N, CA, C, O and CB atoms as a CASP TS submission, in Angstrom:
PFRMAT TS
TARGET T0000
AUTHOR 0000-0000-0000
METHOD Language model
MODEL 1
PARENT N/A
ATOM      1  N   UNK     1       0.846  -1.185   0.002  1.00  0.00           N
ATOM      2  CA  UNK     1       0.003  -0.004  -0.003  1.00  0.00           C
ATOM      3  C   UNK     1       0.883   1.252   0.004  1.00  0.00           C
ATOM      4  O   UNK     1       1.845   1.348   0.765  1.00  0.00           O
ATOM      5  CB  UNK     1      -0.960  -0.014   1.213  1.00  0.00           C
ATOM      6  N   UNK     2       0.542   2.182  -0.836  1.00  0.00           N
ATOM      7  CA  UNK     2       1.337   3.415  -0.966  1.00  0.00           C
ATOM      8  C   UNK     2       1.101   4.351   0.193  1.00  0.00           C
ATOM      9  O   UNK     2      -0.032   4.529   0.640  1.00  0.00           O
ATOM     10  CB  UNK     2       1.013   4.127  -2.269  1.00  0.00           C
ATOM     11  N   UNK     3       2.138   4.931   0.665  1.00  0.00           N
ATOM     12  CA  UNK     3       2.050   5.918   1.749  1.00  0.00           C
ATOM     13  C   UNK     3       1.664   7.259   1.150  1.00  0.00           C
ATOM     14  O   UNK     3       2.014   7.550   0.006  1.00  0.00           O
ATOM     15  CB  UNK     3       3.401   6.030   2.535  1.00  0.00           C
ATOM     16  N   UNK     4       0.947   8.077   1.906  1.00  0.00           N
ATOM     17  CA  UNK     4       0.484   9.399   1.421  1.00  0.00           C
ATOM     18  C   UNK     4       1.664  10.269   0.991  1.00  0.00           C
ATOM     19  O   UNK     4       1.524  11.123   0.115  1.00  0.00           O
ATOM     20  CB  UNK     4      -0.332  10.128   2.521  1.00  0.00           C
ATOM     21  N   UNK     5       2.827  10.050   1.612  1.00  0.00           N
ATOM     22  CA  UNK     5       3.982  10.865   1.233  1.00  0.00           C
ATOM     23  C   UNK     5       4.579  10.438  -0.077  1.00  0.00           C
ATOM     24  O   UNK     5       5.377  11.174  -0.658  1.00  0.00           O
ATOM     25  CB  UNK     5       5.033  10.809   2.298  1.00  0.00           C
ATOM     26  N   UNK     6       4.208   9.239  -0.573  1.00  0.00           N
ATOM     27  CA  UNK     6       4.726   8.752  -1.870  1.00  0.00           C
ATOM     28  C   UNK     6       3.974   9.347  -3.063  1.00  0.00           C
ATOM     29  O   UNK     6       4.473   9.294  -4.187  1.00  0.00           O
ATOM     30  CB  UNK     6       4.638   7.225  -1.927  1.00  0.00           C
ATOM     31  N   UNK     7       2.788   9.911  -2.840  1.00  0.00           N
ATOM     32  CA  UNK     7       1.983  10.424  -3.930  1.00  0.00           C
ATOM     33  C   UNK     7       2.502  11.768  -4.413  1.00  0.00           C
ATOM     34  O   UNK     7       2.937  12.600  -3.618  1.00  0.00           O
ATOM     35  CB  UNK     7       0.536  10.545  -3.503  1.00  0.00           C
ATOM     36  N   UNK     8       2.453  11.970  -5.713  1.00  0.00           N
ATOM     37  CA  UNK     8       2.837  13.259  -6.282  1.00  0.00           C
ATOM     38  C   UNK     8       1.596  14.122  -6.438  1.00  0.00           C
ATOM     39  O   UNK     8       0.568  13.669  -6.940  1.00  0.00           O
ATOM     40  CB  UNK     8       3.557  13.077  -7.646  1.00  0.00           C
ATOM     41  N   UNK     9       1.701  15.332  -6.016  1.00  0.00           N
ATOM     42  CA  UNK     9       0.591  16.284  -6.128  1.00  0.00           C
ATOM     43  C   UNK     9       0.902  17.261  -7.254  1.00  0.00           C
ATOM     44  O   UNK     9       1.960  17.888  -7.279  1.00  0.00           O
ATOM     45  CB  UNK     9       0.354  17.045  -4.778  1.00  0.00           C
ATOM     46  N   UNK    10      -0.036  17.377  -8.181  1.00  0.00           N
ATOM     47  CA  UNK    10       0.113  18.330  -9.285  1.00  0.00           C
ATOM     48  C   UNK    10      -0.756  19.553  -9.048  1.00  0.00           C
ATOM     49  O   UNK    10      -1.940  19.438  -8.728  1.00  0.00           O
ATOM     50  CB  UNK    10      -0.251  17.672 -10.630  1.00  0.00           C
ATOM     51  N   UNK    11      -0.163  20.709  -9.205  1.00  0.00           N
ATOM     52  CA  UNK    11      -0.906  21.958  -9.082  1.00  0.00           C
ATOM     53  C   UNK    11      -0.940  22.608 -10.456  1.00  0.00           C
ATOM     54  O   UNK    11       0.105  22.876 -11.049  1.00  0.00           O
ATOM     55  CB  UNK    11      -0.262  22.913  -8.013  1.00  0.00           C
ATOM     56  N   UNK    12      -2.144  22.860 -10.962  1.00  0.00           N
ATOM     57  CA  UNK    12      -2.322  23.491 -12.292  1.00  0.00           C
ATOM     58  C   UNK    12      -2.596  24.983 -12.092  1.00  0.00           C
ATOM     59  O   UNK    12      -3.359  25.373 -11.208  1.00  0.00           O
ATOM     60  CB  UNK    12      -3.506  22.809 -13.100  1.00  0.00           C
ATOM     61  N   UNK    13      -1.976  25.790 -12.908  1.00  0.00           N
ATOM     62  CA  UNK    13      -2.223  27.233 -12.857  1.00  0.00           C
ATOM     63  C   UNK    13      -3.441  27.574 -13.724  1.00  0.00           C
ATOM     64  O   UNK    13      -3.677  26.944 -14.755  1.00  0.00           O
ATOM     65  CB  UNK    13      -0.965  28.030 -13.333  1.00  0.00           C
ATOM     66  N   UNK    14      -4.190  28.557 -13.300  1.00  0.00           N
ATOM     67  CA  UNK    14      -5.371  28.981 -14.046  1.00  0.00           C
ATOM     68  C   UNK    14      -6.439  27.907 -14.079  1.00  0.00           C
ATOM     69  O   UNK    14      -6.549  27.103 -13.153  1.00  0.00           O
ATOM     70  CB  UNK    14      -4.989  29.361 -15.455  1.00  0.00           C
ATOM     71  N   UNK    15      -7.229  27.890 -15.147  1.00  0.00           N
ATOM     72  CA  UNK    15      -8.304  26.929 -15.276  1.00  0.00           C
ATOM     73  C   UNK    15      -7.961  25.840 -16.286  1.00  0.00           C
ATOM     74  O   UNK    15      -8.821  25.040 -16.654  1.00  0.00           O
ATOM     75  CB  UNK    15      -9.584  27.630 -15.678  1.00  0.00           C
ATOM     76  N   UNK    16      -6.705  25.807 -16.735  1.00  0.00           N
ATOM     77  CA  UNK    16      -6.313  24.771 -17.702  1.00  0.00           C
ATOM     78  C   UNK    16      -6.406  23.386 -17.042  1.00  0.00           C
ATOM     79  O   UNK    16      -5.773  23.137 -16.016  1.00  0.00           O
ATOM     80  CB  UNK    16      -4.862  25.030 -18.234  1.00  0.00           C
ATOM     81  N   UNK    17      -7.190  22.504 -17.634  1.00  0.00           N
ATOM     82  CA  UNK    17      -7.365  21.165 -17.070  1.00  0.00           C
ATOM     83  C   UNK    17      -8.446  21.052 -16.024  1.00  0.00           C
ATOM     84  O   UNK    17      -8.662  19.972 -15.474  1.00  0.00           O
ATOM     85  CB  UNK    17      -6.101  20.714 -16.483  1.00  0.00           C
ATOM     86  N   UNK    18      -9.132  22.146 -15.735  1.00  0.00           N
ATOM     87  CA  UNK    18     -10.209  22.138 -14.754  1.00  0.00           C
ATOM     88  C   UNK    18     -11.547  22.081 -15.500  1.00  0.00           C
ATOM     89  O   UNK    18     -11.784  22.854 -16.429  1.00  0.00           O
ATOM     90  CB  UNK    18     -10.134  23.399 -13.823  1.00  0.00           C
ATOM     91  N   UNK    19     -12.401  21.170 -15.089  1.00  0.00           N
ATOM     92  CA  UNK    19     -13.691  20.960 -15.750  1.00  0.00           C
ATOM     93  C   UNK    19     -14.811  21.385 -14.812  1.00  0.00           C
ATOM     94  O   UNK    19     -14.734  21.145 -13.607  1.00  0.00           O
ATOM     95  CB  UNK    19     -13.866  19.473 -16.176  1.00  0.00           C
ATOM     96  N   UNK    20     -15.834  22.003 -15.343  1.00  0.00           N
ATOM     97  CA  UNK    20     -17.007  22.387 -14.565  1.00  0.00           C
ATOM     98  C   UNK    20     -18.217  22.330 -15.489  1.00  0.00           C
ATOM     99  O   UNK    20     -18.091  22.306 -16.713  1.00  0.00           O
ATOM    100  CB  UNK    20     -16.837  23.816 -13.935  1.00  0.00           C
ATOM    101  N   UNK    21     -19.372  22.309 -14.878  1.00  0.00           N
ATOM    102  CA  UNK    21     -20.612  22.235 -15.666  1.00  0.00           C
ATOM    103  C   UNK    21     -21.252  23.593 -15.778  1.00  0.00           C
ATOM    104  O   UNK    21     -21.017  24.311 -16.750  1.00  0.00           O
ATOM    105  CB  UNK    21     -21.599  21.245 -15.045  1.00  0.00           C
ATOM    106  N   UNK    22     -22.051  23.959 -14.810  1.00  0.00           N
ATOM    107  CA  UNK    22     -22.735  25.251 -14.858  1.00  0.00           C
ATOM    108  C   UNK    22     -22.624  25.921 -13.483  1.00  0.00           C
ATOM    109  O   UNK    22     -22.406  25.265 -12.465  1.00  0.00           O
ATOM    110  CB  UNK    22     -24.237  25.079 -15.278  1.00  0.00           C
ATOM    111  N   UNK    23     -22.778  27.204 -13.492  1.00  0.00           N
ATOM    112  CA  UNK    23     -22.742  27.954 -12.244  1.00  0.00           C
ATOM    113  C   UNK    23     -23.686  29.132 -12.343  1.00  0.00           C
ATOM    114  O   UNK    23     -23.758  29.795 -13.377  1.00  0.00           O
ATOM    115  CB  UNK    23     -21.311  28.429 -11.919  1.00  0.00           C
ATOM    116  N   UNK    24     -24.408  29.389 -11.273  1.00  0.00           N
ATOM    117  CA  UNK    24     -25.262  30.594 -11.225  1.00  0.00           C
ATOM    118  C   UNK    24     -24.429  31.829 -10.834  1.00  0.00           C
ATOM    119  O   UNK    24     -24.894  32.960 -10.978  1.00  0.00           O
ATOM    120  CB  UNK    24     -26.439  30.394 -10.211  1.00  0.00           C
ATOM    121  N   UNK    25     -23.228  31.616 -10.351  1.00  0.00           N
ATOM    122  CA  UNK    25     -22.401  32.706  -9.869  1.00  0.00           C
ATOM    123  C   UNK    25     -21.567  33.317 -10.971  1.00  0.00           C
ATOM    124  O   UNK    25     -21.485  34.541 -11.076  1.00  0.00           O
ATOM    125  CB  UNK    25     -21.511  32.230  -8.762  1.00  0.00           C
ATOM    126  N   UNK    26     -20.939  32.482 -11.804  1.00  0.00           N
ATOM    127  CA  UNK    26     -20.064  33.060 -12.843  1.00  0.00           C
ATOM    128  C   UNK    26     -20.209  32.353 -14.170  1.00  0.00           C
ATOM    129  O   UNK    26     -20.652  31.208 -14.263  1.00  0.00           O
ATOM    130  CB  UNK    26     -18.614  33.006 -12.404  1.00  0.00           C
ATOM    131  N   UNK    27     -19.813  33.096 -15.200  1.00  0.00           N
ATOM    132  CA  UNK    27     -19.769  32.576 -16.571  1.00  0.00           C
ATOM    133  C   UNK    27     -18.396  32.877 -17.120  1.00  0.00           C
ATOM    134  O   UNK    27     -17.930  34.014 -17.045  1.00  0.00           O
ATOM    135  CB  UNK    27     -20.894  33.201 -17.475  1.00  0.00           C
ATOM    136  N   UNK    28     -17.740  31.868 -17.675  1.00  0.00           N
ATOM    137  CA  UNK    28     -16.405  32.061 -18.232  1.00  0.00           C
ATOM    138  C   UNK    28     -16.386  31.588 -19.669  1.00  0.00           C
ATOM    139  O   UNK    28     -16.782  30.465 -19.981  1.00  0.00           O
ATOM    140  CB  UNK    28     -15.343  31.316 -17.402  1.00  0.00           C
ATOM    141  N   UNK    29     -15.911  32.478 -20.543  1.00  0.00           N
ATOM    142  CA  UNK    29     -15.667  32.103 -21.946  1.00  0.00           C
ATOM    143  C   UNK    29     -14.191  32.455 -22.217  1.00  0.00           C
ATOM    144  O   UNK    29     -13.873  33.585 -22.590  1.00  0.00           O
ATOM    145  CB  UNK    29     -16.673  32.868 -22.967  1.00  0.00           C
ATOM    146  N   UNK    30     -13.319  31.493 -22.028  1.00  0.00           N
ATOM    147  CA  UNK    30     -11.891  31.713 -22.163  1.00  0.00           C
ATOM    148  C   UNK    30     -11.490  32.162 -23.541  1.00  0.00           C
ATOM    149  O   UNK    30     -10.608  33.009 -23.688  1.00  0.00           O
ATOM    150  CB  UNK    30     -11.156  30.479 -21.818  1.00  0.00           C
ATOM    151  N   UNK    31     -12.125  31.606 -24.560  1.00  0.00           N
ATOM    152  CA  UNK    31     -11.765  31.983 -25.946  1.00  0.00           C
ATOM    153  C   UNK    31     -12.091  33.450 -26.226  1.00  0.00           C
ATOM    154  O   UNK    31     -11.339  34.139 -26.916  1.00  0.00           O
ATOM    155  CB  UNK    31     -12.508  31.082 -26.961  1.00  0.00           C
ATOM    156  N   UNK    32     -13.201  33.914 -25.693  1.00  0.00           N
ATOM    157  CA  UNK    32     -13.602  35.318 -25.909  1.00  0.00           C
ATOM    158  C   UNK    32     -13.016  36.250 -24.832  1.00  0.00           C
ATOM    159  O   UNK    32     -13.145  37.470 -24.930  1.00  0.00           O
ATOM    160  CB  UNK    32     -15.146  35.434 -25.916  1.00  0.00           C
ATOM    161  N   UNK    33     -12.377  35.676 -23.814  1.00  0.00           N
ATOM    162  CA  UNK    33     -11.834  36.497 -22.729  1.00  0.00           C
ATOM    163  C   UNK    33     -12.907  37.146 -21.890  1.00  0.00           C
ATOM    164  O   UNK    33     -12.748  38.274 -21.425  1.00  0.00           O
ATOM    165  CB  UNK    33     -10.937  37.557 -23.283  1.00  0.00           C
ATOM    166  N   UNK    34     -14.019  36.420 -21.693  1.00  0.00           N
ATOM    167  CA  UNK    34     -15.169  36.974 -20.998  1.00  0.00           C
ATOM    168  C   UNK    34     -15.356  36.309 -19.629  1.00  0.00           C
ATOM    169  O   UNK    34     -15.358  35.083 -19.517  1.00  0.00           O
ATOM    170  CB  UNK    34     -16.433  36.807 -21.849  1.00  0.00           C
ATOM    171  N   UNK    35     -15.511  37.134 -18.603  1.00  0.00           N
ATOM    172  CA  UNK    35     -15.851  36.652 -17.257  1.00  0.00           C
ATOM    173  C   UNK    35     -16.982  37.479 -16.743  1.00  0.00           C
ATOM    174  O   UNK    35     -16.900  38.707 -16.735  1.00  0.00           O
ATOM    175  CB  UNK    35     -14.640  36.717 -16.288  1.00  0.00           C
ATOM    176  N   UNK    36     -18.054  36.829 -16.307  1.00  0.00           N
ATOM    177  CA  UNK    36     -19.216  37.524 -15.765  1.00  0.00           C
ATOM    178  C   UNK    36     -19.541  36.947 -14.392  1.00  0.00           C
ATOM    179  O   UNK    36     -19.483  35.735 -14.181  1.00  0.00           O
ATOM    180  CB  UNK    36     -20.439  37.405 -16.722  1.00  0.00           C
ATOM    181  N   UNK    37     -19.886  37.843 -13.458  1.00  0.00           N
ATOM    182  CA  UNK    37     -20.426  37.443 -12.146  1.00  0.00           C
ATOM    183  C   UNK    37     -21.882  37.820 -12.119  1.00  0.00           C
ATOM    184  O   UNK    37     -22.237  38.987 -12.285  1.00  0.00           O
ATOM    185  CB  UNK    37     -19.650  38.116 -10.958  1.00  0.00           C
ATOM    186  N   UNK    38     -22.727  36.832 -11.909  1.00  0.00           N
ATOM    187  CA  UNK    38     -24.172  37.034 -11.832  1.00  0.00           C
ATOM    188  C   UNK    38     -24.688  37.877 -12.985  1.00  0.00           C
ATOM    189  O   UNK    38     -25.603  38.681 -12.810  1.00  0.00           O
ATOM    190  CB  UNK    38     -24.541  37.686 -10.516  1.00  0.00           C
ATOM    191  N   UNK    39     -24.104  37.697 -14.161  1.00  0.00           N
ATOM    192  CA  UNK    39     -24.565  38.411 -15.362  1.00  0.00           C
ATOM    193  C   UNK    39     -23.863  39.717 -15.618  1.00  0.00           C
ATOM    194  O   UNK    39     -24.037  40.300 -16.688  1.00  0.00           O
ATOM    195  CB  UNK    39     -26.015  38.672 -15.262  1.00  0.00           C
ATOM    196  N   UNK    40     -23.068  40.207 -14.672  1.00  0.00           N
ATOM    197  CA  UNK    40     -22.337  41.479 -14.824  1.00  0.00           C
ATOM    198  C   UNK    40     -20.913  41.223 -15.314  1.00  0.00           C
ATOM    199  O   UNK    40     -20.208  40.369 -14.775  1.00  0.00           O
ATOM    200  CB  UNK    40     -22.306  42.258 -13.480  1.00  0.00           C
ATOM    201  N   UNK    41     -20.503  41.952 -16.319  1.00  0.00           N
ATOM    202  CA  UNK    41     -19.124  41.860 -16.811  1.00  0.00           C
ATOM    203  C   UNK    41     -18.139  42.213 -15.710  1.00  0.00           C
ATOM    204  O   UNK    41     -18.359  43.160 -14.955  1.00  0.00           O
ATOM    205  CB  UNK    41     -18.914  42.785 -18.022  1.00  0.00           C
ATOM    206  N   UNK    42     -17.062  41.458 -15.616  1.00  0.00           N
ATOM    207  CA  UNK    42     -16.045  41.752 -14.605  1.00  0.00           C
ATOM    208  C   UNK    42     -15.425  43.130 -14.842  1.00  0.00           C
ATOM    209  O   UNK    42     -15.012  43.797 -13.893  1.00  0.00           O
ATOM    210  CB  UNK    42     -14.950  40.668 -14.614  1.00  0.00           C
ATOM    211  N   UNK    43     -15.359  43.560 -16.114  1.00  0.00           N
ATOM    212  CA  UNK    43     -14.806  44.870 -16.423  1.00  0.00           C
ATOM    213  C   UNK    43     -15.728  45.974 -15.893  1.00  0.00           C
ATOM    214  O   UNK    43     -15.245  46.967 -15.350  1.00  0.00           O
ATOM    215  CB  UNK    43     -14.596  45.022 -17.944  1.00  0.00           C
ATOM    216  N   UNK    44     -17.032  45.815 -16.042  1.00  0.00           N
ATOM    217  CA  UNK    44     -17.987  46.785 -15.507  1.00  0.00           C
ATOM    218  C   UNK    44     -17.926  46.832 -14.000  1.00  0.00           C
ATOM    219  O   UNK    44     -17.925  47.914 -13.412  1.00  0.00           O
ATOM    220  CB  UNK    44     -19.399  46.453 -15.957  1.00  0.00           C
ATOM    221  N   UNK    45     -17.876  45.663 -13.356  1.00  0.00           N
ATOM    222  CA  UNK    45     -17.808  45.653 -11.894  1.00  0.00           C
ATOM    223  C   UNK    45     -16.524  46.304 -11.395  1.00  0.00           C
ATOM    224  O   UNK    45     -16.539  47.031 -10.402  1.00  0.00           O
ATOM    225  CB  UNK    45     -17.906  44.221 -11.367  1.00  0.00           C
ATOM    226  N   UNK    46     -15.420  46.046 -12.077  1.00  0.00           N
ATOM    227  CA  UNK    46     -14.142  46.626 -11.634  1.00  0.00           C
ATOM    228  C   UNK    46     -14.152  48.138 -11.743  1.00  0.00           C
ATOM    229  O   UNK    46     -13.527  48.814 -10.926  1.00  0.00           O
ATOM    230  CB  UNK    46     -12.982  46.058 -12.452  1.00  0.00           C
ATOM    231  N   UNK    47     -14.842  48.686 -12.728  1.00  0.00           N
ATOM    232  CA  UNK    47     -14.875  50.126 -12.951  1.00  0.00           C
ATOM    233  C   UNK    47     -15.930  50.844 -12.118  1.00  0.00           C
ATOM    234  O   UNK    47     -15.741  51.995 -11.724  1.00  0.00           O
ATOM    235  CB  UNK    47     -15.115  50.403 -14.400  1.00  0.00           C
ATOM    236  N   UNK    48     -17.041  50.161 -11.851  1.00  0.00           N
ATOM    237  CA  UNK    48     -18.188  50.871 -11.262  1.00  0.00           C
ATOM    238  C   UNK    48     -18.608  50.420  -9.871  1.00  0.00           C
ATOM    239  O   UNK    48     -19.432  51.076  -9.234  1.00  0.00           O
ATOM    240  CB  UNK    48     -19.341  50.733 -12.155  1.00  0.00           C
ATOM    241  N   UNK    49     -18.049  49.299  -9.385  1.00  0.00           N
ATOM    242  CA  UNK    49     -18.493  48.771  -8.085  1.00  0.00           C
ATOM    243  C   UNK    49     -17.332  48.647  -7.126  1.00  0.00           C
ATOM    244  O   UNK    49     -16.196  48.401  -7.532  1.00  0.00           O
ATOM    245  CB  UNK    49     -19.171  47.411  -8.254  1.00  0.00           C
ATOM    246  N   UNK    50     -17.624  48.819  -5.861  1.00  0.00           N
ATOM    247  CA  UNK    50     -16.603  48.633  -4.834  1.00  0.00           C
ATOM    248  C   UNK    50     -16.447  47.136  -4.548  1.00  0.00           C
ATOM    249  O   UNK    50     -17.244  46.314  -4.998  1.00  0.00           O
ATOM    250  CB  UNK    50     -16.972  49.413  -3.532  1.00  0.00           C
ATOM    251  N   UNK    51     -15.420  46.815  -3.803  1.00  0.00           N
ATOM    252  CA  UNK    51     -15.213  45.413  -3.387  1.00  0.00           C
ATOM    253  C   UNK    51     -16.418  44.900  -2.621  1.00  0.00           C
ATOM    254  O   UNK    51     -16.895  43.792  -2.863  1.00  0.00           O
ATOM    255  CB  UNK    51     -13.941  45.278  -2.517  1.00  0.00           C
ATOM    256  N   UNK    52     -16.916  45.728  -1.680  1.00  0.00           N
ATOM    257  CA  UNK    52     -18.064  45.325  -0.870  1.00  0.00           C
ATOM    258  C   UNK    52     -19.312  45.088  -1.710  1.00  0.00           C
ATOM    259  O   UNK    52     -20.057  44.138  -1.472  1.00  0.00           O
ATOM    260  CB  UNK    52     -18.349  46.377   0.180  1.00  0.00           C
ATOM    261  N   UNK    53     -19.540  45.959  -2.699  1.00  0.00           N
ATOM    262  CA  UNK    53     -20.704  45.793  -3.588  1.00  0.00           C
ATOM    263  C   UNK    53     -20.579  44.486  -4.400  1.00  0.00           C
ATOM    264  O   UNK    53     -21.562  43.768  -4.580  1.00  0.00           O
ATOM    265  CB  UNK    53     -20.834  47.020  -4.553  1.00  0.00           C
ATOM    266  N   UNK    54     -19.395  44.198  -4.871  1.00  0.00           N
ATOM    267  CA  UNK    54     -19.198  42.956  -5.645  1.00  0.00           C
ATOM    268  C   UNK    54     -19.339  41.748  -4.755  1.00  0.00           C
ATOM    269  O   UNK    54     -19.921  40.750  -5.178  1.00  0.00           O
ATOM    270  CB  UNK    54     -17.821  42.941  -6.326  1.00  0.00           C
ATOM    271  N   UNK    55     -18.835  41.792  -3.549  1.00  0.00           N
ATOM    272  CA  UNK    55     -19.029  40.687  -2.600  1.00  0.00           C
ATOM    273  C   UNK    55     -20.502  40.483  -2.308  1.00  0.00           C
ATOM    274  O   UNK    55     -20.973  39.346  -2.274  1.00  0.00           O
ATOM    275  CB  UNK    55     -18.266  40.950  -1.293  1.00  0.00           C
ATOM    276  N   UNK    56     -21.230  41.551  -2.100  1.00  0.00           N
ATOM    277  CA  UNK    56     -22.678  41.472  -1.889  1.00  0.00           C
ATOM    278  C   UNK    56     -23.364  40.800  -3.070  1.00  0.00           C
ATOM    279  O   UNK    56     -24.243  39.958  -2.884  1.00  0.00           O
ATOM    280  CB  UNK    56     -23.266  42.871  -1.667  1.00  0.00           C
ATOM    281  N   UNK    57     -22.969  41.168  -4.272  1.00  0.00           N
ATOM    282  CA  UNK    57     -23.512  40.560  -5.503  1.00  0.00           C
ATOM    283  C   UNK    57     -23.274  39.059  -5.486  1.00  0.00           C
ATOM    284  O   UNK    57     -24.189  38.287  -5.770  1.00  0.00           O
ATOM    285  CB  UNK    57     -22.868  41.191  -6.770  1.00  0.00           C
ATOM    286  N   UNK    58     -22.072  38.639  -5.160  1.00  0.00           N
ATOM    287  CA  UNK    58     -21.758  37.226  -5.163  1.00  0.00           C
ATOM    288  C   UNK    58     -22.584  36.446  -4.139  1.00  0.00           C
ATOM    289  O   UNK    58     -23.053  35.344  -4.425  1.00  0.00           O
ATOM    290  CB  UNK    58     -20.288  37.032  -4.894  1.00  0.00           C
ATOM    291  N   UNK    59     -22.761  37.018  -2.952  1.00  0.00           N
ATOM    292  CA  UNK    59     -23.505  36.338  -1.895  1.00  0.00           C
ATOM    293  C   UNK    59     -25.028  36.381  -2.078  1.00  0.00           C
ATOM    294  O   UNK    59     -25.716  35.398  -1.801  1.00  0.00           O
ATOM    295  CB  UNK    59     -23.149  36.946  -0.573  1.00  0.00           C
ATOM    296  N   UNK    60     -25.554  37.523  -2.546  1.00  0.00           N
ATOM    297  CA  UNK    60     -26.998  37.723  -2.589  1.00  0.00           C
ATOM    298  C   UNK    60     -27.623  37.626  -3.983  1.00  0.00           C
ATOM    299  O   UNK    60     -28.840  37.485  -4.106  1.00  0.00           O
ATOM    300  CB  UNK    60     -27.316  39.048  -2.014  1.00  0.00           C
ATOM    301  N   UNK    61     -26.813  37.699  -5.019  1.00  0.00           N
ATOM    302  CA  UNK    61     -27.348  37.558  -6.372  1.00  0.00           C
ATOM    303  C   UNK    61     -27.705  38.853  -7.053  1.00  0.00           C
ATOM    304  O   UNK    61     -27.968  38.844  -8.256  1.00  0.00           O
ATOM    305  CB  UNK    61     -28.537  36.708  -6.338  1.00  0.00           C
ATOM    306  N   UNK    62     -27.728  39.970  -6.350  1.00  0.00           N
ATOM    307  CA  UNK    62     -28.002  41.284  -6.916  1.00  0.00           C
ATOM    308  C   UNK    62     -27.083  42.307  -6.272  1.00  0.00           C
ATOM    309  O   UNK    62     -26.614  42.115  -5.150  1.00  0.00           O
ATOM    310  CB  UNK    62     -29.485  41.678  -6.718  1.00  0.00           C
ATOM    311  N   UNK    63     -26.833  43.376  -6.978  1.00  0.00           N
ATOM    312  CA  UNK    63     -26.056  44.492  -6.396  1.00  0.00           C
ATOM    313  C   UNK    63     -26.906  45.151  -5.325  1.00  0.00           C
ATOM    314  O   UNK    63     -28.132  45.169  -5.434  1.00  0.00           O
ATOM    315  CB  UNK    63     -25.630  45.543  -7.496  1.00  0.00           C
ATOM    316  N   UNK    64     -26.274  45.693  -4.288  1.00  0.00           N
ATOM    317  CA  UNK    64     -27.033  46.346  -3.246  1.00  0.00           C
ATOM    318  C   UNK    64     -27.714  47.626  -3.747  1.00  0.00           C
ATOM    319  O   UNK    64     -27.228  48.278  -4.671  1.00  0.00           O
ATOM    320  CB  UNK    64     -26.127  46.661  -2.076  1.00  0.00           C
ATOM    321  N   UNK    65     -28.818  47.965  -3.139  1.00  0.00           N
ATOM    322  CA  UNK    65     -29.518  49.236  -3.454  1.00  0.00           C
ATOM    323  C   UNK    65     -28.990  50.307  -2.522  1.00  0.00           C
ATOM    324  O   UNK    65     -28.243  50.007  -1.591  1.00  0.00           O
ATOM    325  CB  UNK    65     -31.088  49.096  -3.310  1.00  0.00           C
ATOM    326  N   UNK    66     -29.360  51.523  -2.757  1.00  0.00           N
ATOM    327  CA  UNK    66     -28.925  52.633  -1.921  1.00  0.00           C
ATOM    328  C   UNK    66     -29.602  52.711  -0.569  1.00  0.00           C
ATOM    329  O   UNK    66     -29.247  53.549   0.260  1.00  0.00           O
ATOM    330  CB  UNK    66     -29.148  53.894  -2.635  1.00  0.00           C
ATOM    331  N   UNK    67     -30.586  51.832  -0.340  1.00  0.00           N
ATOM    332  CA  UNK    67     -31.339  51.834   0.933  1.00  0.00           C
ATOM    333  C   UNK    67     -30.487  51.440   2.108  1.00  0.00           C
ATOM    334  O   UNK    67     -30.975  51.395   3.237  1.00  0.00           O
ATOM    335  CB  UNK    67     -32.522  50.901   0.849  1.00  0.00           C
TER
END
């Protein structure tokens, strides 16, 4: 029986070799260079939203209102 220390661990950079099905949180199109969180372009979020607003979007599904 192989010892846990005998096993080789491979770490892949980026999403190369990573498979996924669907997600309600993000959409990735690597060929087009597109990343969306909950339907919002990552470029729009980076320019127009704060870190806290983007975190709220990820947890709650919508951007926070001014209330």
